[in-house]
Wavefront OBJ file of the C-alpha trace (Angstrom):
o trace
v -0.053 0.022 0.067
v 1.178 3.461 -1.015
v -0.253 6.938 -0.923
v 0.835 10.739 -1.362
v 1.269 13.068 1.599
v 2.132 16.600 1.775
v 5.183 17.391 3.666
v 5.537 21.112 3.018
v 4.187 24.055 1.201
v 5.228 22.764 -2.038
v 6.690 19.510 -1.355
v 5.060 15.969 -1.430
v 6.207 12.410 -0.350
v 5.139 8.961 -1.004
v 4.511 6.879 2.026
v 4.443 3.183 1.903
v 4.407 0.058 3.912
v 7.534 -2.097 3.852
v 7.454 -5.917 3.911
v 8.129 -6.044 7.592
v 4.958 -3.804 8.354
v 6.981 -0.446 8.905
v 6.065 2.507 7.156
v 8.652 4.379 4.976
v 8.829 7.489 2.686
v 10.177 8.694 -0.532
v 10.564 12.476 -0.439
v 11.376 15.003 -3.068
v 8.178 15.390 -5.290
v 7.052 19.073 -6.030
v 3.386 18.421 -6.816
v 0.635 16.025 -5.613
v 0.167 14.551 -9.103
v 3.815 13.388 -9.389
v 3.695 11.852 -5.883
v 0.430 9.988 -6.715
v 1.894 8.763 -9.961
v 4.916 7.287 -8.096
v 2.646 5.745 -5.389
v 0.554 3.983 -8.124
v 3.688 2.570 -9.826
v 5.053 1.419 -6.561
v 1.908 -0.375 -5.751
v 2.007 -1.767 -9.305
v 5.580 -3.059 -8.783
v 4.615 -4.506 -5.362
v 1.885 -6.557 -6.919
v 4.080 -7.961 -9.689
v 6.798 -8.598 -7.158
v 9.307 -6.568 -8.879
v 9.437 -3.711 -6.428
v 12.710 -2.901 -4.516
v 12.605 -1.140 -1.291
v 14.581 1.966 -1.898
v 15.936 2.021 1.563
v 17.843 -1.242 0.764
v 20.323 0.451 -1.401
v 21.417 2.816 1.459
v 22.549 -0.097 3.261
v 26.406 0.247 3.633
v 28.708 -2.551 2.397
v 29.935 -3.111 6.097
v 26.365 -3.608 7.196
v 25.478 -5.904 4.421
v 28.649 -7.982 5.218
v 27.352 -8.788 8.684
v 24.585 -10.870 7.173
v 26.746 -11.939 4.015
v 29.642 -13.574 6.157
v 26.896 -15.256 8.603
v 25.586 -17.113 5.716
v 29.088 -18.017 3.920
v 29.573 -21.578 3.447
v 32.835 -22.352 2.192
v 36.003 -24.223 3.679
v 38.013 -22.627 6.249
v 41.037 -21.740 4.050
v 38.562 -19.916 1.410
v 36.734 -18.078 4.332
v 40.162 -16.970 5.503
v 41.198 -15.658 2.103
v 37.939 -13.801 1.905
v 38.182 -12.249 5.187
v 41.799 -10.960 4.371
v 40.760 -9.441 1.395
v 37.653 -7.814 2.781
v 39.824 -6.580 5.808
v 43.148 -5.280 3.864
v 41.389 -3.874 0.702
v 37.636 -4.043 0.091
v 36.520 -2.742 3.346
v 39.038 0.194 3.508
v 37.684 1.497 0.340
v 34.125 0.585 0.220
v 32.842 -0.233 3.871
v 31.081 3.018 4.515
v 29.708 3.260 0.925
v 25.885 2.549 0.299
v 25.354 -0.621 -2.057
v 23.290 1.725 -4.229
v 26.292 4.077 -4.795
v 28.610 1.405 -5.962
v 29.214 1.669 -9.591
v 31.023 -0.090 -12.309
v 33.076 2.750 -13.304
v 34.010 3.439 -9.585
v 35.035 -0.060 -9.204
v 37.240 -0.226 -12.219
v 38.819 2.926 -11.197
v 39.666 1.413 -7.818
v 41.110 -1.467 -9.425
v 43.322 0.639 -11.552
v 44.654 2.421 -8.477
v 45.357 -1.146 -7.036
v 47.176 -2.150 -9.968
v 49.241 1.090 -9.972
v 50.513 -0.051 -6.653
v 52.435 -2.803 -8.105
v 49.880 -5.468 -7.141
v 49.627 -8.374 -9.396
v 46.582 -7.916 -11.956
v 45.441 -11.365 -10.925
v 45.564 -10.297 -7.267
v 43.585 -7.221 -8.082
v 41.107 -9.518 -10.143
v 40.314 -11.635 -7.137
v 39.493 -8.385 -5.014
v 37.051 -7.382 -7.802
v 35.560 -10.767 -8.220
v 34.877 -11.069 -4.644
v 33.249 -7.767 -4.560
v 31.086 -8.815 -7.417
v 30.135 -11.915 -5.782
v 28.782 -9.849 -2.557
v 27.079 -7.304 -4.885
v 25.442 -10.291 -6.719
v 24.160 -11.489 -3.474
v 22.935 -8.137 -2.491
v 20.752 -8.213 -5.949
v 19.207 -11.361 -5.102
v 18.142 -10.142 -1.679
v 16.581 -7.084 -3.490
v 18.755 -4.660 -1.847
v 19.937 -3.227 -5.375
v 18.440 -3.904 -8.604
v 21.568 -5.634 -10.080
v 25.309 -6.211 -9.654
v 26.703 -3.265 -11.404
v 30.212 -4.619 -11.777
v 30.911 -5.478 -15.658
v 33.812 -7.121 -17.230
v 36.578 -4.802 -18.414
v 36.607 -4.621 -21.875
v 38.634 -1.309 -22.495
v 41.801 -0.243 -21.441
v 45.763 -0.825 -22.521
v 46.876 -4.226 -23.243
v 50.390 -5.089 -22.021
v 51.468 -7.309 -24.932
v 54.965 -7.806 -23.262
v 53.515 -9.171 -19.848
v 53.775 -12.920 -20.038
v 53.021 -15.548 -17.268
v 56.292 -16.810 -16.103
v 56.992 -20.417 -17.339
v 56.795 -22.736 -14.377
v 60.400 -24.087 -13.487
v 60.572 -27.894 -13.931
v 63.425 -30.401 -13.345
v 64.579 -33.431 -15.033
v 64.719 -36.589 -12.839
v 68.400 -36.158 -12.015
v 67.977 -32.748 -10.968
v 65.032 -33.947 -8.716
v 67.486 -36.493 -7.042
v 70.003 -33.873 -6.563
v 67.724 -31.673 -4.772
v 66.436 -34.437 -2.580
v 69.860 -35.401 -1.769
v 70.673 -31.844 -0.368
v 67.279 -32.013 1.329
v 68.353 -35.162 3.128
v 71.660 -33.474 4.008
v 70.373 -29.996 5.317
v 66.992 -30.873 6.666
v 65.788 -34.555 6.909
v 65.894 -37.923 4.751
v 62.037 -38.134 5.188
v 61.567 -35.021 3.464
v 63.702 -36.191 0.587
v 61.466 -39.235 0.309
v 58.418 -36.842 0.118
v 60.076 -34.954 -2.728
v 60.873 -37.924 -4.732
v 57.259 -39.542 -4.151
v 55.817 -36.128 -5.486
v 58.129 -36.256 -8.626
v 57.394 -39.995 -9.341
v 53.551 -39.723 -8.607
v 52.568 -36.097 -9.596
v 50.546 -35.858 -6.394
v 49.835 -32.524 -4.759
v 51.282 -31.213 -1.674
v 48.107 -31.658 0.411
v 47.558 -35.120 -1.010
v 51.112 -36.265 0.177
v 51.371 -34.325 3.570
v 47.681 -35.625 4.305
v 48.616 -39.234 3.400
v 47.887 -41.723 6.320
v 49.360 -45.128 6.714
v 46.116 -47.170 6.149
v 45.939 -45.326 2.551
v 49.419 -46.514 1.551
v 49.692 -50.056 0.321
v 53.117 -51.512 -0.117
v 53.320 -55.089 -1.191
v 56.196 -57.860 -1.133
v 56.804 -57.847 -4.954
v 57.893 -54.071 -4.652
v 54.539 -52.965 -6.130
v 52.233 -50.663 -4.420
v 49.464 -47.898 -4.447
v 48.544 -44.645 -2.415
v 44.986 -43.845 -2.302
v 43.657 -40.468 -2.311
v 40.486 -40.709 -0.045
v 37.422 -38.584 -0.876
v 36.811 -37.702 2.679
v 40.160 -37.007 4.278
v 42.704 -37.337 1.335
v 44.192 -34.004 1.651
v 45.729 -31.962 4.460
v 44.523 -28.367 4.532
v 46.031 -25.181 5.841
v 44.093 -22.008 6.535
v 45.931 -18.489 6.641
v 45.829 -18.556 10.099
v 47.841 -21.684 10.550
v 45.189 -24.301 11.366
v 45.551 -27.685 9.793
v 43.015 -30.140 9.041
v 42.324 -33.264 6.858
v 39.477 -32.988 4.274
v 38.400 -33.683 0.835
v 41.054 -33.255 -2.154
v 40.811 -30.443 -4.544
v 38.318 -31.945 -6.862
v 36.292 -35.014 -7.356
v 38.801 -35.919 -9.947
v 41.527 -35.896 -7.355
v 40.054 -38.954 -5.752
v 42.154 -41.763 -7.310
v 44.438 -44.705 -6.795
v 48.049 -44.044 -7.947
v 50.424 -46.928 -8.674
v 53.889 -46.807 -7.426
v 57.250 -47.891 -9.110
v 59.491 -50.193 -7.199
v 62.125 -47.619 -6.058
v 59.444 -45.528 -4.451
v 57.888 -48.514 -2.822
v 61.263 -49.501 -1.132
v 61.900 -45.807 -0.080
v 58.568 -45.711 1.544
v 58.950 -48.804 3.264
v 62.157 -48.010 4.800
v 60.718 -44.510 5.618
v 57.845 -45.919 7.564
v 60.110 -47.781 9.859
v 61.677 -44.527 10.811
v 58.569 -43.111 12.801
v 55.334 -44.241 14.242
v 53.116 -41.344 13.335
v 49.699 -42.133 11.628
v 50.748 -39.751 8.653
v 53.466 -41.054 6.277
v 55.291 -37.802 6.030
v 55.993 -35.586 8.993
v 58.575 -33.033 9.896
v 61.831 -34.055 11.733
v 59.807 -33.303 15.115
v 57.100 -35.666 13.865
v 54.592 -32.881 13.234
v 52.409 -32.492 10.304
v 54.095 -30.551 7.684
v 53.497 -26.888 6.832
v 53.966 -25.548 3.409
v 55.814 -22.545 4.257
v 58.272 -24.262 6.837
v 59.205 -26.872 4.274
v 59.877 -24.353 1.417
v 62.127 -22.076 3.598
v 63.844 -24.932 5.460
v 64.079 -27.564 2.696
v 63.062 -26.798 -0.533
v 64.622 -23.374 -1.336
v 68.135 -23.983 0.231
v 68.200 -27.417 -1.601
v 67.200 -25.908 -4.870
v 68.569 -22.690 -4.823
v 71.692 -23.280 -2.906
v 72.974 -21.300 0.035
v 76.294 -20.061 -1.021
v 75.182 -16.529 -0.571
v 74.160 -17.102 3.106
v 76.426 -16.259 5.925
v 77.987 -19.070 7.635
v 75.214 -21.865 6.710
v 75.652 -25.262 8.636
v 76.247 -26.953 5.182
v 77.050 -25.558 2.127
v 74.730 -26.379 -0.728
v 75.252 -25.537 -4.444
v 72.227 -24.385 -6.615
v 70.607 -27.210 -8.483
v 67.427 -25.787 -10.086
v 66.908 -22.152 -8.842
v 63.245 -21.367 -8.674
v 61.819 -24.927 -8.502
v 58.869 -25.120 -5.984
v 57.134 -28.154 -4.678
v 54.427 -27.669 -7.028
v 57.019 -27.567 -9.741
v 57.617 -31.302 -9.011
v 54.015 -31.806 -10.339
v 54.714 -29.714 -13.478
v 58.124 -32.022 -13.852
v 56.191 -35.138 -13.655
v 53.626 -33.755 -16.456
v 56.610 -32.910 -18.653
v 58.125 -36.441 -18.185
v 54.810 -38.127 -19.285
v 54.352 -35.882 -22.476
v 57.887 -36.569 -23.377
v 57.306 -40.171 -22.908
v 54.157 -40.136 -25.078
v 51.653 -41.077 -22.507
v 47.849 -40.551 -23.711
v 46.389 -37.546 -22.162
v 43.641 -39.675 -20.379
v 46.230 -41.479 -18.772
v 47.931 -38.268 -17.696
v 44.650 -36.719 -16.303
v 43.773 -39.843 -14.269
v 47.372 -39.839 -12.920
v 47.194 -36.121 -11.823
v 43.941 -36.008 -10.811
v 42.883 -33.823 -13.639
v 39.517 -33.630 -15.725
v 39.593 -33.700 -19.406
v 38.111 -30.457 -21.015
v 36.497 -32.471 -23.930
v 33.298 -34.194 -22.495
v 33.297 -36.467 -25.526
v 37.023 -37.537 -24.836
v 36.044 -37.743 -21.007
v 33.291 -40.176 -21.901
v 34.820 -42.319 -24.252
v 38.512 -42.489 -23.388
v 39.917 -45.243 -21.148
v 43.184 -46.390 -20.083
v 44.139 -49.733 -21.172
v 46.172 -52.018 -18.679
v 49.221 -51.867 -21.252
v 49.290 -48.080 -21.148
v 49.833 -48.241 -17.205
v 52.376 -50.781 -17.544
v 54.087 -48.612 -20.092
v 53.637 -45.565 -18.013
v 55.327 -47.312 -14.840
v 58.105 -48.597 -17.027
v 58.892 -44.913 -18.371
v 59.132 -43.782 -14.688
v 61.423 -46.766 -13.962
v 63.744 -45.989 -16.678
v 63.837 -42.449 -15.703
v 64.676 -43.441 -12.035
v 67.536 -45.748 -13.435
v 69.114 -42.915 -15.689
v 68.825 -40.390 -13.065
v 70.593 -42.552 -10.487
v 73.240 -43.606 -12.983
v 73.838 -39.619 -13.591
v 73.760 -38.594 -9.979
v 75.463 -41.560 -8.233
v 74.600 -43.332 -5.061
v 73.558 -41.760 -1.842
v 73.080 -43.136 1.611
v 69.568 -42.210 2.127
v 68.681 -43.881 -1.368
v 70.190 -47.140 -0.831
v 66.900 -48.741 0.384
v 65.631 -48.086 -3.294
v 68.290 -50.039 -4.868
l 1 2 3 4 5 6 7 8 9 10 11 12 13 14 15 16 17 18 19 20 21 22 23 24 25 26 27 28 29 30 31 32 33 34 35 36 37 38 39 40 41 42 43 44 45 46 47 48 49 50 51 52 53 54 55 56 57 58 59 60 61 62 63 64 65 66 67 68 69 70 71 72 73 74 75 76 77 78 79 80 81 82 83 84 85 86 87 88 89 90 91 92 93 94 95 96 97 98 99 100 101 102 103 104 105 106 107 108 109 110 111 112 113 114 115 116 117 118 119 120 121 122 123 124 125 126 127 128 129 130 131 132 133 134 135 136 137 138 139 140 141 142 143 144 145 146 147 148 149 150 151 152 153 154 155 156 157 158 159 160 161 162 163 164 165 166 167 168 169 170 171 172 173 174 175 176 177 178 179 180 181 182 183 184 185 186 187 188 189 190 191 192 193 194 195 196 197 198 199 200 201 202 203 204 205 206 207 208 209 210 211 212 213 214 215 216 217 218 219 220 221 222 223 224 225 226 227 228 229 230 231 232 233 234 235 236 237 238 239 240 241 242 243 244 245 246 247 248 249 250 251 252 253 254 255 256 257 258 259 260 261 262 263 264 265 266 267 268 269 270 271 272 273 274 275 276 277 278 279 280 281 282 283 284 285 286 287 288 289 290 291 292 293 294 295 296 297 298 299 300 301 302 303 304 305 306 307 308 309 310 311 312 313 314 315 316 317 318 319 320 321 322 323 324 325 326 327 328 329 330 331 332 333 334 335 336 337 338 339 340 341 342 343 344 345 346 347 348 349 350 351 352 353 354 355 356 357 358 359 360 361 362 363 364 365 366 367 368 369 370 371 372 373 374 375 376 377 378 379 380 381 382 383 384 385 386 387 388 389 390 391 392 393 394 395
């Protein structure tokens, strides 16, 4: 219900009843006719269910975020990332702004300013994407008519900007990095690196691997299982660790192991009693940043530039990350001519082509060839690098 009401000598307003029963008003009409016409339109929109309470758009972003965050249903790591972006970037700029006052041009200007501060374009795009998601939900709750943010179609293109190529390593380089990790950090961490390179498994899948999901047989064959419920170790921005599902449904898989990896893992399991296969030297769950700082970086980059390191390490593959081991494994399979469907299943990827995904299968002989290629790469790498104490169990 809506009606016109005089609010001054030459001013009128429209009074209306909101869904919650409260009465609100829209001021600013200079004639009774104009106010009555607006009241009639308002009632018509209410009957059609297309009317939006104009007071909803005056809700500030900070006020809307109270409800939005309460309804947020994502994993802990994602929520931590969202809250960090809101706290550090989105709220300082938009927190006091009414939802109806956030426009596409204003958002694009803000993004341009952020990029000018040397933030990576992908980082800034993440901020805009989150703000867009928040405004889409506000539109669905009928606080605003629509999400104002639109894709950026105009602007300069930096043709010189290229995504840096991921650093990958050949098998001999992986063994050299692992040898230095065994020397400067822990032999168990070296087994972790070799297992990552010869399986292509993700960091969380390996650090979350538990003994009951690793099956090592007497004939030196074996498999590791990425469990659908607790097959990955997750770490929040605040440092909380927990077991949960792996990255995607396709990540749930059984990965066959080559004999050298089986023998290394069997010997490694005898060095500790923890439920997880891979732990830190103090028998704690691994943390990605700690492992990178204490093991991966010095072993791959070398530490000759450090002042008085305990052990001098020479550069082997500067820039190689743990995730780069997964890239390495993918590169090996391409070079060995392994079919794409076998590569995808091994890595836990989904084929983009739905027809190929439906009609492609991995024959047993393909799996045999894949494992033989991995064995051949191990043998050649050992021949190139030489023997090492921590690797003798694999011989």
